[in-house]
VOPARO-82294 format. One record per residue (C-alpha): x, y, z; residue number from 1. Coordinates in steps of 0.001 Angstrom, whole numbers. Layout:
<rs>
east=X	north=Y	up=Z	nr=NUM
...
</rs>
This chain:
<rs>
east=-333304	north=-53347	up=-1712	nr=1
east=-330808	north=-51427	up=163	nr=2
east=-329882	north=-52555	up=3618	nr=3
east=-331689	north=-51539	up=6610	nr=4
east=-330419	north=-48004	up=8466	nr=5
east=-327989	north=-49296	up=11517	nr=6
east=-330478	north=-48618	up=14673	nr=7
east=-329112	north=-45753	up=17140	nr=8
east=-326935	north=-46145	up=19665	nr=9
east=-328849	north=-47774	up=22865	nr=10
east=-328241	north=-46036	up=26458	nr=11
east=-325916	north=-48810	up=27544	nr=12
east=-323450	north=-47843	up=24798	nr=13
east=-323845	north=-44057	up=24801	nr=14
east=-320734	north=-42272	up=26390	nr=15
east=-321275	north=-39033	up=28399	nr=16
east=-321375	north=-35867	up=26246	nr=17
east=-318325	north=-33487	up=26291	nr=18
east=-319010	north=-30133	up=27662	nr=19
east=-316975	north=-27192	up=26594	nr=20
east=-315924	north=-23604	up=27318	nr=21
east=-315367	north=-20604	up=25061	nr=22
east=-313309	north=-18690	up=25759	nr=23
east=-311684	north=-21738	up=27848	nr=24
east=-311481	north=-19708	up=31317	nr=25
east=-313274	north=-20679	up=34097	nr=26
east=-313166	north=-16859	up=35910	nr=27
east=-314686	north=-13946	up=34262	nr=28
east=-315533	north=-10262	up=35549	nr=29
east=-319104	north=-9311	up=36327	nr=30
east=-321266	north=-8591	up=33222	nr=31
east=-319303	north=-10781	up=30603	nr=32
east=-320943	north=-13693	up=28875	nr=33
east=-319372	north=-17262	up=27628	nr=34
east=-320373	north=-19959	up=25536	nr=35
east=-321028	north=-23436	up=26591	nr=36
east=-321256	north=-26098	up=24402	nr=37
east=-322324	north=-29798	up=24072	nr=38
east=-320919	north=-32151	up=22103	nr=39
east=-322508	north=-35969	up=22110	nr=40
east=-325433	north=-37883	up=20411	nr=41
east=-328423	north=-35963	up=19433	nr=42
east=-331341	north=-37728	up=17901	nr=43
east=-332982	north=-36751	up=15008	nr=44
east=-335773	north=-34063	up=15556	nr=45
east=-338034	north=-36330	up=13503	nr=46
east=-338766	north=-38455	up=16544	nr=47
east=-341769	north=-38224	up=18975	nr=48
east=-339944	north=-36379	up=21565	nr=49
east=-337771	north=-33797	up=19839	nr=50
east=-335668	north=-32540	up=22985	nr=51
east=-332321	north=-33051	up=22203	nr=52
east=-329973	north=-31520	up=24935	nr=53
east=-330887	north=-31064	up=28581	nr=54
east=-328869	north=-27979	up=30571	nr=55
east=-328595	north=-28220	up=34344	nr=56
east=-327206	north=-24994	up=36826	nr=57
east=-326330	north=-27023	up=40106	nr=58
east=-329921	north=-28878	up=40383	nr=59
east=-332030	north=-26386	up=38263	nr=60
east=-332821	north=-27569	up=34700	nr=61
east=-332370	north=-24603	up=32569	nr=62
east=-335227	north=-23960	up=30125	nr=63
east=-332753	north=-24171	up=27040	nr=64
east=-332422	north=-27532	up=24649	nr=65
east=-329859	north=-26103	up=22178	nr=66
east=-326381	north=-27491	up=21490	nr=67
east=-324790	north=-24501	up=22763	nr=68
east=-325982	north=-21578	up=25357	nr=69
east=-324734	north=-18066	up=26876	nr=70
east=-324482	north=-17782	up=30135	nr=71
east=-323312	north=-15183	up=32790	nr=72
east=-324256	north=-16743	up=35705	nr=73
east=-321758	north=-18312	up=38214	nr=74
east=-322184	north=-22146	up=39499	nr=75
east=-321699	north=-25642	up=38085	nr=76
east=-323067	north=-26384	up=34698	nr=77
east=-323810	north=-29759	up=33417	nr=78
east=-325256	north=-30805	up=30226	nr=79
east=-326854	north=-34185	up=28931	nr=80
east=-328062	north=-35591	up=25764	nr=81
east=-331177	north=-38433	up=25447	nr=82
east=-330263	north=-41357	up=26780	nr=83
east=-326783	north=-40414	up=27627	nr=84
east=-325163	north=-39801	up=31030	nr=85
east=-324646	north=-36277	up=32520	nr=86
east=-321518	north=-34816	up=31359	nr=87
east=-318669	north=-33893	up=33669	nr=88
east=-319021	north=-30352	up=35255	nr=89
east=-317934	north=-26932	up=34365	nr=90
east=-317325	north=-24498	up=37276	nr=91
east=-317735	north=-20908	up=36649	nr=92
east=-316826	north=-17932	up=38410	nr=93
east=-317998	north=-14251	up=38381	nr=94
east=-315442	north=-11771	up=39996	nr=95
east=-315752	north=-8342	up=40613	nr=96
east=-312018	north=-7353	up=41533	nr=97
east=-309460	north=-5128	up=39650	nr=98
east=-307514	north=-8202	up=38385	nr=99
east=-308155	north=-12033	up=38150	nr=100
east=-306023	north=-15287	up=37249	nr=101
east=-307670	north=-16892	up=34666	nr=102
east=-307078	north=-20767	up=34228	nr=103
east=-308460	north=-23598	up=31975	nr=104
east=-311621	north=-25266	up=32190	nr=105
east=-310271	north=-28594	up=30955	nr=106
east=-308051	north=-30801	up=33163	nr=107
east=-304074	north=-30396	up=32456	nr=108
east=-302174	north=-33437	up=32357	nr=109
east=-298393	north=-34246	up=32667	nr=110
east=-296461	north=-33324	up=29559	nr=111
east=-299336	north=-30574	up=28194	nr=112
east=-298486	north=-27120	up=28321	nr=113
east=-300186	north=-25072	up=31108	nr=114
east=-301326	north=-21625	up=30350	nr=115
east=-302475	north=-18763	up=33265	nr=116
east=-303405	north=-15620	up=32291	nr=117
east=-303308	north=-12563	up=34581	nr=118
east=-306282	north=-10132	up=33406	nr=119
east=-306742	north=-6903	up=34364	nr=120
east=-310579	north=-5136	up=34526	nr=121
east=-312214	north=-5390	up=31388	nr=122
east=-308561	north=-6064	up=29236	nr=123
east=-306767	north=-2774	up=31098	nr=124
east=-302960	north=-3611	up=30849	nr=125
east=-301014	north=-4970	up=33750	nr=126
east=-297980	north=-3554	up=34781	nr=127
east=-295149	north=-5000	up=37022	nr=128
east=-296778	north=-8400	up=36711	nr=129
east=-295719	north=-11035	up=38939	nr=130
east=-296880	north=-14584	up=38801	nr=131
east=-296962	north=-16722	up=41988	nr=132
east=-296862	north=-20692	up=42647	nr=133
east=-297645	north=-21502	up=46358	nr=134
east=-296461	north=-18399	up=47505	nr=135
east=-293226	north=-17886	up=45585	nr=136
east=-292477	north=-15722	up=42799	nr=137
east=-292050	north=-17684	up=39458	nr=138
east=-292299	north=-15177	up=36730	nr=139
east=-292059	north=-11470	up=36138	nr=140
east=-293235	north=-9552	up=32959	nr=141
east=-293044	north=-5836	up=32512	nr=142
east=-296750	north=-5854	up=31360	nr=143
east=-299587	north=-8222	up=30753	nr=144
east=-298652	north=-11650	up=29313	nr=145
east=-299494	north=-15186	up=30268	nr=146
east=-297513	north=-17000	up=32087	nr=147
east=-297123	north=-20884	up=30457	nr=148
east=-295504	north=-24170	up=31500	nr=149
east=-294623	north=-25926	up=28445	nr=150
east=-294577	north=-29500	up=29888	nr=151
east=-296226	north=-29651	up=33431	nr=152
east=-295312	north=-32073	up=35736	nr=153
east=-297190	north=-33305	up=39185	nr=154
east=-294790	north=-30488	up=40834	nr=155
east=-297042	north=-27731	up=39156	nr=156
east=-299713	north=-28633	up=41003	nr=157
east=-300796	north=-26198	up=43910	nr=158
east=-302317	north=-22745	up=44321	nr=159
east=-301374	north=-19597	up=41634	nr=160
east=-302013	north=-16255	up=42088	nr=161
east=-300696	north=-12735	up=40337	nr=162
east=-300543	north=-9404	up=41132	nr=163
east=-299436	north=-6103	up=39019	nr=164
east=-300474	north=-2250	up=38845	nr=165
east=-302918	north=-710	up=36393	nr=166
east=-303216	north=3039	up=35309	nr=167
east=-306400	north=4193	up=36629	nr=168
east=-305860	north=6882	up=35390	nr=169
east=-302634	north=7074	up=37316	nr=170
east=-300862	north=4044	up=38301	nr=171
east=-302196	north=2255	up=41137	nr=172
east=-300864	north=524	up=44105	nr=173
east=-299839	north=-3354	up=43741	nr=174
east=-303242	north=-5163	up=43121	nr=175
east=-303558	north=-9093	up=43795	nr=176
east=-305878	north=-11520	up=42513	nr=177
east=-307737	north=-14399	up=44526	nr=178
east=-305445	north=-17401	up=44906	nr=179
east=-306738	north=-20431	up=42140	nr=180
east=-305858	north=-23921	up=42764	nr=181
east=-304869	north=-25917	up=39607	nr=182
east=-304193	north=-29961	up=39600	nr=183
east=-301863	north=-31711	up=37009	nr=184
east=-303417	north=-34841	up=36190	nr=185
east=-301324	north=-37929	up=35835	nr=186
east=-300926	north=-39376	up=32530	nr=187
east=-300376	north=-43053	up=33141	nr=188
east=-299244	north=-44459	up=36450	nr=189
east=-295625	north=-45790	up=37078	nr=190
east=-295088	north=-49181	up=35330	nr=191
east=-294491	north=-52329	up=36918	nr=192
east=-292544	north=-55071	up=35311	nr=193
east=-293590	north=-58361	up=35991	nr=194
east=-292758	north=-61935	up=34652	nr=195
east=-295244	north=-63318	up=32329	nr=196
east=-296767	north=-66923	up=32743	nr=197
east=-296670	north=-69537	up=30006	nr=198
east=-300372	north=-69017	up=29154	nr=199
east=-299865	north=-65209	up=28956	nr=200
east=-296587	north=-65176	up=26484	nr=201
east=-297025	north=-64678	up=23202	nr=202
east=-294278	north=-65546	up=20672	nr=203
east=-291340	north=-66308	up=23551	nr=204
east=-288276	north=-67796	up=22445	nr=205
east=-287792	north=-71261	up=23692	nr=206
east=-286312	north=-71174	up=27012	nr=207
east=-286468	north=-67543	up=27725	nr=208
east=-288443	north=-65731	up=29963	nr=209
east=-291215	north=-62839	up=28976	nr=210
east=-291166	north=-59740	up=30984	nr=211
east=-294097	north=-57363	up=30582	nr=212
east=-293812	north=-53221	up=31134	nr=213
east=-297644	north=-52751	up=32417	nr=214
east=-299326	north=-49356	up=33106	nr=215
east=-302422	north=-47879	up=33025	nr=216
east=-303579	north=-44687	up=31304	nr=217
east=-306037	north=-41985	up=32563	nr=218
east=-309497	north=-42810	up=31338	nr=219
east=-309583	north=-39513	up=29408	nr=220
east=-306150	north=-40236	up=27858	nr=221
east=-306851	north=-43788	up=26937	nr=222
east=-306142	north=-43548	up=23321	nr=223
east=-302632	north=-42088	up=24076	nr=224
east=-299654	north=-44512	up=22401	nr=225
east=-297059	north=-45258	up=24828	nr=226
east=-293495	north=-46764	up=24061	nr=227
east=-291426	north=-48986	up=26373	nr=228
east=-287722	north=-49465	up=26677	nr=229
east=-286027	north=-52333	up=28760	nr=230
east=-282641	north=-52036	up=30765	nr=231
east=-280538	north=-54715	up=32501	nr=232
east=-279051	north=-52568	up=35559	nr=233
east=-278001	north=-49508	up=33666	nr=234
east=-277704	north=-51089	up=29947	nr=235
east=-280443	north=-50672	up=27739	nr=236
east=-281263	north=-53942	up=26321	nr=237
east=-284182	north=-52923	up=23908	nr=238
east=-284713	north=-49095	up=23435	nr=239
east=-288003	north=-47523	up=22963	nr=240
east=-290214	north=-49219	up=20854	nr=241
east=-294238	north=-50028	up=20901	nr=242
east=-294123	north=-53324	up=22337	nr=243
east=-294696	north=-54018	up=26280	nr=244
east=-293144	north=-57101	up=26243	nr=245
east=-289578	north=-58254	up=26237	nr=246
east=-287868	north=-61772	up=26093	nr=247
east=-284960	north=-62224	up=28464	nr=248
east=-282817	north=-64822	up=26442	nr=249
east=-281801	north=-68118	up=28476	nr=250
east=-278633	north=-67499	up=29231	nr=251
east=-279030	north=-64233	up=30785	nr=252
east=-282365	north=-65738	up=32808	nr=253
east=-279985	north=-66150	up=36062	nr=254
east=-279793	north=-62574	up=36369	nr=255
east=-283571	north=-61657	up=36001	nr=256
east=-283691	north=-59648	up=39284	nr=257
east=-281254	north=-56789	up=37256	nr=258
east=-283992	north=-55664	up=34857	nr=259
east=-286503	north=-52739	up=34671	nr=260
east=-288481	north=-50983	up=31952	nr=261
east=-289323	north=-47465	up=30962	nr=262
east=-292648	north=-46004	up=29567	nr=263
east=-292971	north=-42951	up=27713	nr=264
east=-294801	north=-40942	up=25402	nr=265
east=-294059	north=-40924	up=21855	nr=266
east=-292641	north=-37278	up=22503	nr=267
east=-290652	north=-38477	up=25753	nr=268
east=-292589	north=-35509	up=27209	nr=269
east=-293771	north=-38171	up=30087	nr=270
east=-290983	north=-40662	up=31044	nr=271
east=-291669	north=-43100	up=34097	nr=272
east=-289555	north=-46021	up=35223	nr=273
east=-290676	north=-49005	up=37106	nr=274
east=-289264	north=-50843	up=39914	nr=275
east=-286900	north=-53739	up=39485	nr=276
east=-288811	north=-56655	up=38083	nr=277
east=-291086	north=-58647	up=40299	nr=278
east=-290436	north=-62384	up=40580	nr=279
east=-293297	north=-64529	up=41158	nr=280
east=-294215	north=-65590	up=44519	nr=281
east=-295360	north=-68951	up=46364	nr=282
east=-298227	north=-70562	up=44921	nr=283
east=-298045	north=-68422	up=41677	nr=284
east=-298264	north=-70210	up=38068	nr=285
east=-294324	north=-69032	up=37809	nr=286
east=-293262	north=-70291	up=41238	nr=287
east=-290758	north=-73484	up=40658	nr=288
east=-292120	north=-75530	up=43516	nr=289
east=-295744	north=-75382	up=42213	nr=290
east=-295091	north=-77415	up=39051	nr=291
east=-294277	north=-81050	up=38639	nr=292
east=-291674	north=-80158	up=35535	nr=293
east=-289822	north=-77131	up=36174	nr=294
east=-289254	north=-74651	up=33489	nr=295
east=-285248	north=-74191	up=32106	nr=296
east=-285200	north=-70751	up=34112	nr=297
east=-286580	north=-72293	up=37295	nr=298
east=-283394	north=-72527	up=38937	nr=299
east=-282869	north=-68594	up=38612	nr=300
east=-285962	north=-67976	up=40575	nr=301
east=-285054	north=-70397	up=43581	nr=302
east=-283846	north=-68291	up=46388	nr=303
east=-280399	north=-69756	up=46771	nr=304
east=-279242	north=-69558	up=43465	nr=305
east=-280131	north=-65996	up=42975	nr=306
east=-277149	north=-63850	up=41368	nr=307
east=-275371	north=-61479	up=43352	nr=308
east=-276915	north=-58125	up=43126	nr=309
east=-275798	north=-54374	up=43931	nr=310
east=-279012	north=-53718	up=45602	nr=311
east=-279237	north=-54091	up=49549	nr=312
east=-280606	north=-57410	up=50453	nr=313
east=-283915	north=-57404	up=53041	nr=314
east=-283054	north=-57178	up=56632	nr=315
east=-284809	north=-59790	up=58682	nr=316
east=-286692	north=-58000	up=61498	nr=317
east=-287722	north=-61098	up=63252	nr=318
east=-284231	north=-61543	up=65191	nr=319
east=-283894	north=-59876	up=68366	nr=320
east=-280697	north=-57356	up=68974	nr=321
east=-278095	north=-58792	up=71128	nr=322
east=-276468	north=-56828	up=73669	nr=323
east=-273617	north=-57128	up=76048	nr=324
east=-274574	north=-57803	up=79497	nr=325
east=-272771	north=-59368	up=82015	nr=326
east=-273099	north=-63166	up=82398	nr=327
east=-272713	north=-63608	up=78740	nr=328
east=-270859	north=-66643	up=77302	nr=329
east=-268834	north=-66647	up=74116	nr=330
east=-271263	north=-68621	up=72495	nr=331
east=-273814	north=-65536	up=72504	nr=332
east=-276210	north=-67326	up=74670	nr=333
east=-277736	north=-65225	up=77597	nr=334
east=-278043	north=-67180	up=81273	nr=335
east=-279739	north=-65767	up=84418	nr=336
east=-277221	north=-65392	up=87495	nr=337
east=-278531	north=-68454	up=89044	nr=338
east=-276514	north=-70545	up=86734	nr=339
east=-279151	north=-72826	up=84984	nr=340
east=-280645	north=-71528	up=81763	nr=341
east=-284152	north=-71375	up=81167	nr=342
east=-286564	north=-74098	up=80008	nr=343
east=-286491	north=-74275	up=76042	nr=344
east=-288549	north=-76202	up=73813	nr=345
east=-288759	north=-80109	up=73953	nr=346
east=-285650	north=-81833	up=72645	nr=347
east=-287515	north=-83777	up=69966	nr=348
east=-288575	north=-80678	up=68393	nr=349
east=-287230	north=-79108	up=65014	nr=350
east=-285345	north=-75964	up=65261	nr=351
east=-287552	north=-72856	up=64859	nr=352
east=-286843	north=-70300	up=62085	nr=353
east=-285676	north=-67957	up=65158	nr=354
east=-283282	north=-70429	up=66197	nr=355
east=-281559	north=-71196	up=62746	nr=356
east=-281317	north=-67412	up=62443	nr=357
east=-279530	north=-67066	up=65775	nr=358
east=-277222	north=-69847	up=64988	nr=359
east=-276057	north=-68174	up=61593	nr=360
east=-275714	north=-64900	up=63723	nr=361
east=-273409	north=-66482	up=66263	nr=362
east=-270039	north=-66055	up=64922	nr=363
east=-270866	north=-62279	up=63548	nr=364
east=-272072	north=-61801	up=67442	nr=365
east=-268886	north=-63284	up=69067	nr=366
east=-266600	north=-61365	up=66866	nr=367
east=-268714	north=-58161	up=67767	nr=368
east=-268543	north=-58641	up=71319	nr=369
east=-264587	north=-59226	up=71144	nr=370
east=-264267	north=-55999	up=69549	nr=371
east=-266425	north=-54077	up=71730	nr=372
east=-264671	north=-55488	up=75167	nr=373
east=-261343	north=-54737	up=73375	nr=374
east=-262469	north=-51109	up=72831	nr=375
east=-263723	north=-50598	up=76379	nr=376
east=-260472	north=-51477	up=77497	nr=377
east=-258441	north=-49208	up=75244	nr=378
east=-260887	north=-46314	up=76450	nr=379
east=-260362	north=-47042	up=79936	nr=380
east=-256504	north=-46909	up=79724	nr=381
east=-256626	north=-43665	up=77703	nr=382
east=-258891	north=-42164	up=80554	nr=383
east=-256641	north=-43399	up=83228	nr=384
east=-253535	north=-41604	up=81481	nr=385
east=-255425	north=-38602	up=81311	nr=386
east=-256148	north=-38690	up=84704	nr=387
east=-253076	north=-39788	up=86209	nr=388
east=-250075	north=-39282	up=83476	nr=389
east=-247472	north=-40331	up=85829	nr=390
east=-249597	north=-43850	up=86875	nr=391
east=-248255	north=-45527	up=83457	nr=392
east=-244761	north=-44392	up=82600	nr=393
east=-244028	north=-47466	up=80826	nr=394
east=-246486	north=-46980	up=77892	nr=395
east=-244205	north=-43979	up=76821	nr=396
east=-240834	north=-45752	up=75923	nr=397
east=-242254	north=-49038	up=74868	nr=398
east=-242392	north=-50106	up=71320	nr=399
east=-245312	north=-52653	up=71821	nr=400
east=-248893	north=-51956	up=70573	nr=401
east=-251494	north=-50510	up=73141	nr=402
east=-253176	north=-54449	up=72116	nr=403
east=-250194	north=-55992	up=73884	nr=404
east=-250979	north=-55422	up=77338	nr=405
east=-254368	north=-56625	up=76872	nr=406
east=-255041	north=-60535	up=77578	nr=407
east=-258414	north=-62022	up=75171	nr=408
east=-259291	north=-65108	up=76319	nr=409
east=-261235	north=-67561	up=73735	nr=410
east=-263694	north=-68563	up=76266	nr=411
east=-264284	north=-65216	up=77795	nr=412
east=-265447	north=-61684	up=76158	nr=413
east=-264217	north=-59508	up=78785	nr=414
east=-260716	north=-58432	up=78825	nr=415
east=-258924	north=-56910	up=81816	nr=416
east=-255592	north=-54896	up=81747	nr=417
east=-252315	north=-56426	up=82779	nr=418
east=-251264	north=-54901	up=85422	nr=419
east=-247348	north=-53973	up=85390	nr=420
</rs>
């Protein structure tokens, strides 16, 4: 007995049909006709309800139920097969101009060719043809020709227009088409390199750390294969391969912050790099403080043991700026003119993070204040000499450096010139 036939797909498993346009241009001249085709699941005609395809123009239901129809009316077209969702729309425009710019109906993704067609009235030849992108001329042709971007990028999105002349019957003045908006879709997001947990890592070497280069493809391009490469600083530690994971050897775990990755298509037409590896934060499964038995690479993730990196460290914005003002002592603490310092926290209270940061910056602030006061004294003497050249005759024959005329007190940041 032959096995029973598989039941038809249920509405929950059906995907929306694919609507296509032939020829593939969304703008046509008045009086021309194009063909729309709906590809999807079509039930057998022997069923009780033989209608297989529904067509919509805007919100209007069209009378045809065929898989393809010819249309010449402008508007937004959709189709639907029984039990499936409605297809994506196609916008059809009809023009009565001498010149039109035609763009494909299907979305253009990064790395794919973008083809634009400047067409004269009923295929008349266009001379002195210019193509414009956001108002800037990008290509010139002596006569009718398509403008093609071999590998489109996000920067190729914008508004396009074309201009040219036609012989009707003599050569006309320059004619311009209407502007058409073109959007290049993102094929996949920029990757993110992250550290995988022990449960996520598969086949990791003992004592190593597994990094994963994560990205997401566009839903319409989810079957596009991607390759991944991993780098340490500017050196490739693994060249492009199909695997999205890389195991950092145990001796190099201490320099985990220096890794980044790159994702690309097989033809390298689209390549995107990630930021530096994202280390696990507090409370995460990879945080050394959240586990009783730290991993072998836990010391490398501790803030105090992070390796020296050429990247700029984060700047704390919680410490207020210190300005040189009167009544400022060499310790960098400011007191009011009356003498007594303002009331602070109780003596038994632990130091706050702000106080700890201020204490760490105190030597640098003292040195900065001394240098500022020294520079102030030098500038005052230069100005005085320029105003009264004869006031300081001893400076012209003296081998001493200008700094020898200033007395710097360790306890007082202000410097005063020594009178001769």
